[in-house]
C-alpha positions in Angstrom: -147.3 5.0 -46.4 -147.5 1.4 -47.2 -150.4 2.0 -49.6 -148.3 4.7 -51.4 -145.3 2.4 -51.7 -147.4 -0.4 -53.2 -149.1 1.9 -55.6 -145.7 3.2 -56.8 -144.4 -0.3 -57.1 -147.4 -1.4 -59.2 -147.1 1.7 -61.4 -143.4 1.0 -62.1 -143.9 -2.6 -62.8 -146.6 -1.9 -65.3 -144.8 0.8 -67.2 -143.5 -0.1 -70.7 -139.9 -1.4 -70.7 -137.3 -0.3 -73.2 -135.4 -2.9 -75.1 -132.3 -2.4 -77.2 -131.1 -4.2 -80.4 -127.8 -3.7 -82.2 -126.8 -4.6 -85.8 -123.3 -4.3 -87.3 -122.0 -2.7 -90.4 -119.9 -4.9 -92.7 -116.8 -4.9 -94.8 -116.6 -6.9 -98.0 -113.3 -8.7 -98.3 -113.9 -9.6 -102.0 -116.9 -9.8 -104.3 -118.1 -6.3 -105.2 -121.2 -5.6 -107.3 -121.8 -9.4 -107.7 -124.6 -9.6 -105.1 -127.3 -8.1 -107.3 -126.1 -10.4 -110.1 -126.9 -13.5 -108.1 -123.2 -14.1 -107.6 -120.8 -14.7 -104.7 -119.5 -12.4 -102.0 -117.3 -12.7 -99.0 -118.1 -10.1 -96.3 -117.6 -10.0 -92.6 -119.4 -8.0 -89.9 -117.4 -5.3 -88.1 -117.5 -3.8 -84.7 -119.2 -0.6 -85.8 -122.9 -0.9 -85.0 -126.3 0.8 -84.9 -128.4 0.4 -81.8 -132.2 0.9 -81.7 -133.9 1.2 -78.4 -137.6 0.7 -78.5 -140.4 1.5 -76.0 -144.0 0.3 -76.7 -146.8 2.8 -77.3 -150.6 2.2 -77.1 -151.3 3.6 -80.5 -150.0 2.9 -84.1 -147.6 5.8 -84.2 -143.9 5.3 -84.5 -141.8 8.1 -83.1 -138.1 8.0 -84.0 -135.3 10.1 -82.6 -131.8 10.0 -84.0 -129.1 10.9 -81.5 -126.6 11.3 -84.4 -128.8 13.9 -86.2 -130.6 15.3 -83.1 -133.9 14.9 -85.1 -137.3 13.3 -84.4 -139.8 12.1 -87.0 -143.2 10.6 -86.4 -145.2 8.4 -88.8 -148.5 6.5 -88.6 -148.4 2.8 -89.4 -151.9 3.1 -90.7 -150.8 5.7 -93.3 -150.9 3.8 -96.6 -149.3 6.8 -98.5 -146.0 6.9 -96.7 -143.4 8.2 -99.2 -139.6 8.5 -99.0 -138.3 11.9 -98.0 -134.7 11.4 -99.0 -133.8 11.5 -95.3 -132.1 9.3 -92.8 -135.6 8.3 -91.5 -136.4 6.5 -94.8 -134.5 3.5 -93.6 -136.7 3.2 -90.5 -140.0 4.0 -92.3 -139.0 1.7 -95.2 -138.5 -1.3 -92.9 -141.8 -0.6 -91.2 -143.6 -0.4 -94.6 -141.9 -3.6 -95.8 -142.8 -5.5 -92.7 -146.4 -4.5 -92.9 -146.6 -5.3 -96.6 -145.2 -8.7 -95.8 -148.2 -9.3 -93.5 -146.6 -8.6 -90.2 -148.8 -6.2 -88.2 -146.7 -3.9 -86.0 -147.4 -1.9 -82.9 -146.6 1.7 -82.2 -143.4 2.5 -80.5 -140.9 5.2 -79.5 -137.5 4.5 -81.1 -134.1 6.0 -80.3 -131.5 5.3 -83.0 -127.7 5.7 -82.3 -125.0 4.5 -84.6 -121.2 4.6 -85.0 -121.0 3.1 -88.5 -119.3 5.8 -90.5 -122.0 7.2 -92.8 -121.2 7.2 -96.6 -118.1 5.1 -96.1 -119.2 2.0 -97.8 -119.5 0.1 -94.5 -123.2 -0.3 -94.7 -124.6 2.0 -92.1 -127.9 1.6 -94.0 -128.1 -2.2 -93.4 -127.2 -1.7 -89.8 -130.1 0.7 -89.1 -132.5 -1.5 -91.2 -131.7 -4.7 -89.4 -131.7 -3.2 -85.9 -135.0 -1.5 -86.7 -136.5 -4.7 -88.0 -135.5 -6.7 -84.9 -136.9 -4.0 -82.6 -140.2 -3.6 -84.4 -140.7 -7.4 -84.6 -140.0 -8.0 -81.0 -142.2 -5.1 -80.0 -145.1 -6.8 -81.9 -144.3 -10.2 -80.4 -143.3 -11.6 -83.8 -140.4 -14.0 -84.7 -138.9 -14.3 -88.2 -136.1 -16.3 -89.6 -132.9 -14.2 -89.9 -132.8 -14.8 -93.7 -136.4 -13.5 -94.0 -135.5 -10.4 -92.0 -132.6 -9.8 -94.4 -134.9 -10.2 -97.4 -137.4 -7.7 -96.0 -134.7 -5.2 -95.2 -133.3 -5.4 -98.7 -136.8 -4.9 -100.0 -137.1 -1.8 -97.9 -134.0 -0.3 -99.4 -134.9 -1.3 -102.9 -138.6 -0.3 -103.0 -138.8 2.5 -100.4 -135.4 4.1 -100.2 -134.7 3.6 -103.9 -131.3 2.0 -103.8 -131.2 -1.2 -105.9 -128.8 -3.0 -103.6 -128.4 -6.8 -103.4 -128.8 -8.7 -100.2 -125.2 -9.0 -99.0 -125.3 -6.1 -96.5 -128.5 -7.0 -94.8 -127.6 -10.8 -94.8 -124.2 -10.1 -93.2 -125.7 -7.9 -90.5 -128.2 -10.6 -89.7 -126.1 -13.8 -89.9 -122.4 -13.0 -89.4 -120.4 -14.7 -86.7 -117.4 -13.5 -84.7 -114.0 -14.4 -86.1 -115.4 -15.6 -89.5 -115.8 -14.3 -93.0 -119.0 -15.3 -94.7 -118.9 -16.9 -98.2 -122.4 -16.2 -99.5 -124.2 -17.5 -102.6 -126.5 -14.5 -103.3 -128.9 -16.7 -105.4 -129.6 -19.6 -103.0 -128.5 -17.7 -99.8 -126.5 -20.7 -98.8 -123.4 -19.7 -97.0 -120.2 -21.0 -95.4 -118.4 -19.5 -92.4 -114.6 -19.3 -93.0 -112.3 -18.7 -90.0 -109.9 -15.8 -90.5 -106.3 -16.5 -89.3 -105.4 -14.9 -86.0 -102.2 -13.7 -87.7 -103.9 -11.0 -89.8 -106.1 -8.0 -89.2 -108.8 -6.4 -91.4 -107.7 -2.8 -91.7 -110.2 -0.4 -93.2 -109.0 3.0 -94.5 -111.6 5.7 -94.9 -110.7 8.1 -97.7 -113.0 10.8 -96.1 -114.6 11.5 -99.5 -117.9 10.5 -100.9 -118.6 11.7 -104.5 -122.1 12.9 -105.1 -122.7 10.7 -108.2 -122.4 7.5 -106.1 -126.0 6.5 -105.9 -126.9 7.4 -109.5 -123.9 5.6 -110.9 -124.6 2.5 -108.7 -128.1 2.2 -110.3 -126.6 2.7 -113.8 -124.2 -0.2 -113.2 -127.0 -2.4 -112.3 -128.9 -1.4 -115.5 -125.7 -2.1 -117.5 -125.7 -5.6 -116.0 -129.3 -6.1 -116.9 -128.6 -5.1 -120.5 -125.9 -7.8 -120.6 -128.3 -10.4 -119.2 -130.9 -9.5 -121.8 -128.4 -10.1 -124.6 -127.5 -13.6 -123.4 -131.1 -14.5 -122.5 -132.2 -14.1 -126.1 -130.3 -17.2 -127.0 -130.3 -18.9 -123.6 -133.6 -18.6 -121.6 -131.8 -20.2 -118.6 -129.7 -17.1 -118.2 -131.4 -15.1 -115.4 -128.3 -13.2 -114.2 -124.7 -12.7 -115.0 -124.1 -15.6 -112.5 -125.2 -17.9 -115.4 -122.7 -16.5 -117.9 -119.1 -17.9 -118.2 -116.0 -16.1 -119.3 -116.1 -18.3 -122.5 -119.7 -17.2 -123.2 -118.7 -13.5 -122.7 -115.7 -13.7 -125.0 -117.8 -15.4 -127.7 -120.3 -12.5 -127.5 -117.8 -9.7 -127.4 -118.3 -8.5 -130.9 -122.0 -8.2 -130.4 -121.9 -6.2 -127.1 -121.3 -2.5 -126.6 -117.8 -2.1 -125.1 -119.1 -0.6 -121.9 -121.6 -3.5 -121.4 -118.8 -6.0 -122.2 -116.5 -4.6 -119.5 -119.3 -4.4 -116.9 -120.1 -8.0 -117.5 -116.4 -9.0 -117.5 -116.0 -7.5 -114.0 -118.9 -9.4 -112.5 -118.1 -12.7 -114.1 -114.4 -12.6 -113.2 -115.2 -11.3 -109.8 -117.3 -14.4 -109.1 -114.3 -16.6 -110.0 -112.1 -14.5 -107.7 -114.4 -14.9 -104.8 -114.4 -18.7 -105.1 -110.7 -18.7 -105.5 -110.3 -16.5 -102.4 -112.5 -18.9 -100.4 -110.2 -21.8 -101.4 -107.1 -19.8 -100.5 -108.5 -18.9 -97.1 -109.3 -22.6 -96.3 -105.6 -23.4 -97.1 -104.4 -20.3 -95.2 -102.8 -19.1 -98.4 -102.8 -15.4 -97.6 -100.5 -14.5 -100.5 -103.0 -15.9 -103.0 -105.9 -14.3 -101.2 -104.2 -10.9 -101.3 -103.4 -11.3 -105.0 -107.1 -11.8 -105.7 -107.9 -8.7 -103.7 -105.5 -6.7 -105.8 -107.0 -8.1 -109.0 -110.5 -7.2 -107.7 -109.5 -3.6 -107.3 -108.0 -3.4 -110.8 -111.3 -4.8 -112.2 -113.4 -2.4 -110.2 -111.2 0.5 -111.4 -110.9 -0.4 -115.1 -113.9 -2.5 -116.0 -116.6 -1.4 -113.6 -115.3 2.1 -113.3 -116.5 2.7 -109.7 -113.2 3.7 -108.1 -111.9 7.2 -107.8 -108.5 9.0 -107.4 -108.6 8.8 -103.6 -109.4 5.1 -103.5 -106.7 4.3 -106.0 -104.2 6.3 -104.1 -105.1 4.6 -100.8 -104.7 1.2 -102.5 -101.4 2.1 -104.0 -100.0 3.3 -100.7 -101.2 0.2 -98.9 -99.6 -2.2 -101.5 -96.2 -0.6 -100.8 -96.2 -1.5 -97.1 -94.4 -4.7 -96.0 -96.7 -7.1 -94.4 -99.8 -6.2 -96.6 -101.2 -9.2 -98.4 -103.8 -7.3 -100.4 -105.8 -4.1 -100.7 -108.9 -3.0 -102.6 -111.8 -0.6 -102.5 -114.9 -1.9 -100.7 -118.5 -0.9 -101.0 -120.3 0.8 -103.9 -117.4 3.0 -104.9 -116.7 6.7 -105.7 -115.2 7.2 -102.3 -115.6 5.5 -99.0 -113.2 2.9 -97.8 -110.6 0.4 -98.8 -110.1 -3.0 -97.1 -106.6 -4.3 -96.4 -105.4 -7.7 -95.2 -102.5 -6.9 -93.0 -100.2 -9.1 -90.9 -100.7 -8.3 -87.3 -97.1 -7.3 -86.7 -97.3 -4.8 -89.6 -100.4 -2.9 -88.5 -98.6 0.0 -86.8 -96.3 0.5 -89.7 -99.3 0.3 -92.1 -101.2 3.0 -90.3 -98.3 5.4 -90.2 -97.2 4.9 -93.8 -100.7 5.1 -95.3 -101.9 8.0 -93.2 -98.8 10.1 -93.9 -98.8 9.3 -97.6 -102.5 10.0 -98.1 -102.4 13.3 -96.1 -99.4 14.5 -98.0 -101.0 13.9 -101.4 -104.6 14.9 -100.7 -104.5 17.2 -97.6 -107.1 14.9 -96.0 -106.6 13.0 -92.7 -107.9 9.5 -93.3 -109.5 7.4 -90.6 -108.0 4.0 -90.2 -109.9 1.2 -88.3 -108.3 -2.0 -87.2 -111.0 -4.6 -87.1 -111.8 -8.2 -86.4 -114.8 -10.1 -87.8 -117.7 -9.4 -85.5 -121.0 -11.1 -84.6 -124.3 -10.4 -86.3 -127.4 -8.6 -84.9 -128.6 -9.3 -81.4 -130.6 -7.9 -78.5 -128.5 -6.0 -76.1 -131.1 -5.1 -73.4 -129.4 -5.2 -70.0 -130.8 -7.8 -67.7 -132.5 -5.3 -65.4 -134.6 -4.1 -68.3 -135.7 -7.5 -69.6 
């Protein structure tokens, strides 16, 4: 009997232990479509997260089960011909491929992925699964990387494997955010400042419950438009590497030489960078009225110059701006559906939720989801003590 107990104890202690890692989605307070132009953004992590639970394997197979989709996919880390399948699993496979290409040899594992970041809402469910996967795979291989490098690798996975030409904002926020703070990020240098959000306000996210099919294609077109603008300025100024290097004065001087669409795309990015820096200054001074005004201006620019809004987003913003106690409202994320972000006085949140939900449903027939958020912490291990 004693021998049996000892054998069972030894077997249990030597069995692989599961570890869990969570990474948050994010909401961008201001600074849209500036990240891939080497500009400035001001995101915050939110309480919606993706959790990846990982158990080691003895081989080089990665087996991934999604509880959200009730699907399992397997892939071999030694397969040099892994291709995207336009499937949720691309984010996991893409991270594994990017890590290996960066010289980090991984080990096989069983992964379980579970997330509550609303998919297709512009709250970066993709970055959440990428970052949680990267942390899990690295820890499983006994590897340690700087958080900024993890963000870079996850961005590379989405750019090169998934095929979305996103900037680094989403992955960086998921990696590096802190509770109670917005993050002013320079997307060129990756220097950042943490800005405390006043306790008197709430970040209220309104989900339009629509996601128009052209979103991904139009996102990539906008990036191409920006690159056309950069090429124009770089002909005369080799120091221009991104729209970050172009001033409003430069842009106006070149207006007659630029196609109207390219001019307006550039104008949004250049003026949006100015708005982000102004918003940071306003936040430091707790000038919420000024901060909200800049949010409203950002939405107008996204709607008219960058043309990434839609009727549902515009309606949601209009409804929000009518509610007393709302400082500012704008679309957030890539556009063509998804969510708005609203800066709302804490005492006005209940009124806001009621007025916006009723107005939106009456006009569209859709019941919006409204999330009252605070700025959350970045990615971390959540394995309970008994499993460590």
